[in-house]
Every structure is written in structure tokens, then in C-alpha cells.
N, C-alpha and C positions, 0 to 999 in steps of 0.2 A: 692412160690419159684418159681419152675421150671419157669414158664412167666417169672418174673424176672432175671434167670439164660440165658436165649432164649434169652433176649434183649440186654443182657449186652453180649451175644455171639454174636449177629446180628451188634450189634456197633463197637465193634471189627471187624468184616471182614469190616467194612462200612472202619473204620479205614484203615486199610492193603491198600483197593481198591484205594483209595485217597490217599494214600501214594506213590503207587506204579504209578499211572498216577499224580503226581508230577514229581516223578526221570525221567518221560519220556518227562514229558513237560522241565524239568531241561538238562535234555541229548540235546534236540532234541533245545534247547535255547543255545546252546554250540556251533550250529555252527555257529553263528552269525545270523546276517540280511542280505538278499537279497539284489543284489542293484537292487537301484531306477529304473534303467531304462533300456529296454533291449538291448542285444548288439548282432550286428551281422557281423560276418567276412566271407568271402571268401575263401577256403581252399583247395588248389591243391597240390594234389601228384604226384609228377615229378621226375621219378629216370632217369638221363641221362644214356642211355645204354651204358653197358662194353665193353670197347676195352682190346682184351687181348695184353700183354706188345712186344714190338718189338723193336732193336734197330733203326729203321727208326723214330719212333714216340718218343723214348727219345732224338733223336737228336732234334726235332720240339721243346722239349720243350725252353722258353726262362731265360736268368740267370740274375742276376743284374750283371752292367758295372763291368767288370774285374775277373767277374771269369768264371770258368769252369763246365761242368759237365760229372760224369761220373756212369756209372751203377756198382758199388761194387762192387754186388751181385746179384744172380737173382733165381729164385725159390724157396722162403722160405715160401709161406703160406702166413701166414698173421700179419707177424710182428710188434708190435707195440712200445713200449717204448724204448728206448737205451740209455745208459750209456757206456761210453770209459774208458777201464782200463788204469794204471798206466804204461803199456807196449804197447798203442797201441791198444788191443785192443777191438774187439765193442763187446759189450753184449746186444742182444734182447730178449725181454718178447716177448712168441705168447700166446695170451690166449684165444684162440681157441682150440690151441695143447695141454696147458697147461704144459707147457716148456720154458726154458731159454737157445739159441743160445750163444755158443762165436766163434766169425767170427776172424780169424786171417790173415793180407796179411805178409807173409812169405819174399816174394822179395820185399816188398815195389813198384810195380810195381800201388798201388794205387786201385786194387782189391784184395780182398779175397779168398784165395785159399782154404784155412784149415775151415771145421767147426766142433765144437764138442754141444753137447747136455749135458750142465753141471749142470742142476736141472730140476727136474719133479714134477709141482706144480699144479694141476688144477685148472683154470679161473684165471694165474698169469697176472698180471697186470705194476705195477709200483716197482720200481727197483730204488733204490742208495747203495753206498759203503762210509763205513766210519771208520777209524782204522782197517784196512783190514780186513772187514767183509761187504759181502754182505749180504741186505736187500730188500728181496721181500714181493710184497702183494698181495691179491685175494680181493674179497668181504668181507670176515669175518676175515683174519687172515693175520698176518704179522711174517715172516718167518728172520732168522738171520742164515749166512752161514761165515767160515770161509773160505776165497780167499786164494787159496795153490800159491805158487811160480812161477807153469806154467800157474797162470790163472783160474784154474778148481776152485771147488767148493767143500768142506770137504761134505763128505759123506749124516754126521747127523746134521740136521735143529736145532738149537733152536726154538720155536714157541712164541713169547714173546708175541703178543695179539689173541686173537679168539675170539673176540665176537663184533668186528665193525656191526656197522647195516646192517639190509639185503641191499640187492644190489637191489632190485626193477626195475626200469628202468634204474638207471644210477649206473651198481655196477662196473667201469673203477676207482679201487682206484689208488690216485698217491702219492705219500709221496718222502721229502725230508728232509736233515738236515739244518737248519736253522743256519745262523752265530752264536746263542746264545747256540749253538751245543745240541739244543732239536731237537725231530724231527716230523712234520708237514705232517699231509695226510690228503686229502683231501677227502668228503664222499658227492656223490651228491645225487640227492635228490629222493623219491620213488619211484615218480611218476611224470606227468609232471606238475600241476600245484597245488596239494594239497598242504590242509597247514599239515605240518609233524605234528607225534606223539611223532617222537623220536626226542629231541633236538640235537640230534647228528649229523643227516643228514640237506641237503644242508648246509653245514658248513667246517669250516677249522678247522681243532684237532691238539693240541699244545701237544707232549705226553715226559713225563722226561726221560731220558735213563737210568734213576736210578731206578728208580720207578717203571715206566713202566706206571705209573697213568695219566688218560688224563684229558684234561680240551678243553671246548671251544673257539677258540681264536677267530675267527668270524664265525657271520652268514647271512644268509640272500643271501646265494649264491648260484645257483641251480644248476648248475654245473662248478665245477673249477677244468677241470681237468690238464691245465697246469700253473703253480704257478714261480716264481723264486725272487731271491730277488738280486736288483740292485748292479754290483759290487763296486763303490765306497758311495751310498748315504747307502749300508742295507736294502733298504727299498723295504718291499713285495708287489712284482704285480702279478696279476693273470689276464687269460680269460677267464667269464662267457659264459656259454650258456644257452641263452635268452630261452623261451616258446616256446611250439608248439601251432597249431591249434588260431590262433590269425589274419590270413592274411600271405601276402606277404613279408609286410615293418614290422611289428610289432610285436611282441618288437625286439628291436635290440641287439646280440653279443656285451659285452662290456669289456673293458680293466677296470679294479678297481685297485687304490691304495688301497692297503689290510693291517687295522689297528687291533691292538689288542681290542675285545670286539666291534670292528666295525658289523654294521647292515647294509647288501645290496638290502633289500628290497623284496628278493621273500619270500612272492607269494604276494604277495599286489602291487609292483613297480617293473622298469624296467628305464635301463636307467638312467638318469639326475632327480629321482624322479617322474617319469612319473605312472601315477596310471591305474593297470588294471582292467578298469572297468566291468570286467565281474567275479570278486569277491566279495563274499559278505564280509561286514564289519565282522572283529571279535569281539569277546563278548569285551564290554565295551568301544570299541574304533573305529577310521574308519580305511577308507583304505587311506585318506589323510594323518588322523596325523601321521600312520605306513609308507607312502613315505617322510615324513619330517623327519622325525627321523633317515632317512636312508642316507647313504651315497650316492653321488652320484655317475656314471661311469664318468669317466675320458674322454676317448673314444668308438664311438660306431661304431658298424660296421653293413654290412648288413644281416638284419635277416638271423637264419638258418644256416650257413656259417658253423659253426659248430666246433671252437675253438678245440685242441686236447690239443698237447704238447706245451711248453713258455720256451725257457732261452733267458738268456743271453749274448754278447759275455764279455767274459773275460778279451780281449787285443787285439789288431791291429788294424785297422784302425775301427772298428766298435765298438769297448768296447762301453759298456754302454748303447747299442743299445739290442735289444730282437729281436727273430724270435718265428714265433707265424704258428702253420700247420692250414690249415681249410680244415676238411675231407671232407666239402662238403654238401650241401642242400638234401634233398629229397622231401620237402612240400613246395615249390618253384616253381611259373610258368616257373620263368626263374632265372634256377640255379645262385646259388653262391655258392665263397669259390673255391675245389679243386686247392690249389698253398699254398705256401707258404708267408709269408710277412714280411717285416721288419719295425719294429716299431721302430719309432725315438725318442731318447730323449736327451734333450739336457744338457749341461757342469752341472747343476745342479737337475743332475734327474729327470726333469720334460719330462713326454711324450708330444712331442709336432704333431708326423704325423705317419705316414706309406706309406709305396713304396711295389710294387713286388719283392720278390727277387728268387722266382720259379716260374714261372707259365705256362702257356703252356694245362695244364691234360684235360681241360675240352674244347672240339671241338663240338663247335653245341648246338645239345642234345643229344651228344656224350661225355663219361671222357675212360681214360685208367687209373687215378690211384687216389687216395685221400690219399694225405700226413699226419699220422698219428704221429709220432717221432720225435724228431730232438735232436741231440747230438755234441756237438762240441768240438773236439778234442785240446790236447796244441799243435798243430804244425797250429790252423786255420783251420785243416779242416771242412766243417759245413756235417753230416749225416744227412740225411732224409730218413724216410722206408715207403712205399706206400702199405699199407695191403689189398689193391685193387688186385693187382698184381704180391705182395709179392718179392718186389726188393727194396734194399740196394742202393740210390745213394749219391755220395760222388762229394762234389762242394769246389772246390779249386780257392785263389786268384791267379791271372797271375806273 
């Protein structure tokens, strides 16, 4: 009897071990099949040397024809996203300082004389306003403040969302309300090129402003910080940051026409359905199939240029065109970016090309600015933030 019991116990233990081994095998198999061929890329780390701001350097910047440039504010630390208030005041988020500033030009001379800190919010980055309320977000929260008559904010904020995915490598959330009245939040990937475990990362989220429930509007977007709706077609466009460590010239930065339920390829493809051969095949599928099912980019730009803010002109001679701030590369032998570019659209709302709007920050292997945020006032003034030298530039048409 004892011998039979021991035999049954041994069989039971073997079954447990086999089950455990099966689980381990299954777990490993979930990572997918490694790429068939080895790939090799040369990666350069090249940070252009920083130069401090000076009026003479600012005077050397080149604007688009018919535009003039003024340093409207200096000494702001690391200003990021911008929003123009209803009375012309400029709100500035400062992620590193964890606050929001309100700048006011009281004598209308084109320069901001007054500065007030209107909110303290650690890691704040995204900003928008709707129905006399300001919305702010950091990597995992969305707060709402009442806007007072003088432009300052109420002292108590409503916490609307507190469980956005972990920031990881890309914590710079941005958000805005769409033509449909819903709130859209961009959530970048946690790391450079991994397959995300959280479906809300590397995605654009759509939030119902009544229930605050959210859904995934579009996926496969590695880090689309800048996005906006075309003023005439009301279609959504965004600039996505390509991956690192694939060499100097690939993958490209990309302009995407973003549609509901669209997948834009990350992490298996970039650009116009170009397969990332360094990636393993997903379980039960191939990189090539994933790429074919993705939406191709509309226009590609030099790798590692790092697009940040992106916004359309609502009126004026550039109505329907858009501006993008290129923050600038750090891992490219010949630096790219470090400028603001005009993305041109035709009368039907199709992107057709691009040209420099504000350039000259990069001088050989040195740079004195990194454009980050852009906002366009009702009077047509374009504001650009430089988070390397703490400057807000104002551009006006002559």
C-alpha cells in the first residue's frame, strides 16, 4: 500500500514539473520568433554643443519670407507646451519645474512684461482649455481648473484621470479636444521599440468628457506628441517619432493621417509600411503581415529630428497649413532638426510638402535652441518655445 502511495506521489510530482516546464516553454514562445537574419547598424551619439542665448544669435535666425522675429520672453528655464488664452495671455507648461506660467503683454509691445505662476503640478506637460476650464496632464493624471476672469486658475483642481499608463521612456503626454467634443490624449511607448504590454501605450486615446471613460482611438504610434485637426476637413493629423538605434537615416520621422481604429505599425514597421527587420515576428503572425495591415505615413522626414508640437493655422494666408517643432537629434552623425517647419496642405486637405519656417538654431556642431512648443494667437502671432535656453519667440507677418 505504501509503495503504491509513493508511486502515485512521484507521478504527481512529475506532472507538476512537466506542467511547470510547459508553462515556461509557453511563456518563452509568447515572445515570438526571432528574426531570420542578423542585422547590423552603426549608431552615433552626437550632441551638438550648447550655446547660451544672446540677442545677436537670435538675430541670426532665419524666418520664412514676410515674417519678423522677436524674443518675447527670456530666462524661463525649460518652457514646453504653449496655449494662448482668450485675452491674448500665453500659458506655458514647464515639465521640469512642475508648474504653469501665465505671461502677459500689458503694453502690446510684442514682449511679455508680466509673469504669474498659475498652477503647480509635478511633471505637467499637456495643456488645453475648453468651456472656461483649463485641462493639464502629466504622465498619469489629468487635472481640470476653473479659469478666473483675470486668466488665473482656481486653487482647487478636479482630478479627472489618475491612471494613465506609466511614462517610461516617453512620459510627455499631450492632449486636446477634437471637433467631436471628445478629449484626445497621446501616450507614447514605454521603451524604444518593445511590444507594449499595455494596449494604451504607443496609442492615441479618446476620452468621453461626460463619463471620463476612454478607448483606444489609434495604435502603433510610437510617440505622437504633436497632433491637431485640419481646420477645414476636421481630419486628424500627427507627427510620430521614429525609433532609435537603427542607424543615422532610419527609421524616419513621419506625418500620419490618423483615423479611428487605425494602426500605424509600431513596433514592427515605420514609414510607408517598411518592416523593422531587427524585430522578432509576433506570435502567430509575421512582421510583414503586420506591416501590410498598418497605415503608411503620408510624408517622411530625416531620422531622429524629434518632432514635438504640431498645430494648424486656423486663418490667414497659411490657413490649412501646419507648423511642427523639430526638437533636434542626439544620435545622428550629422545633426537633424533644430528648427520649425511649415507643412503644406492643398485645398482638399492633403499634405503636399514642407519648407523651413524658423531655422538657424544649429550652427555646425553647436546649437543655441531646441524648439518644443508652438501656439498661434487669434491675431496670427506664432509663439515658439525653446526649452534649451528658456526663450519664447514671437513671429508676426509684416
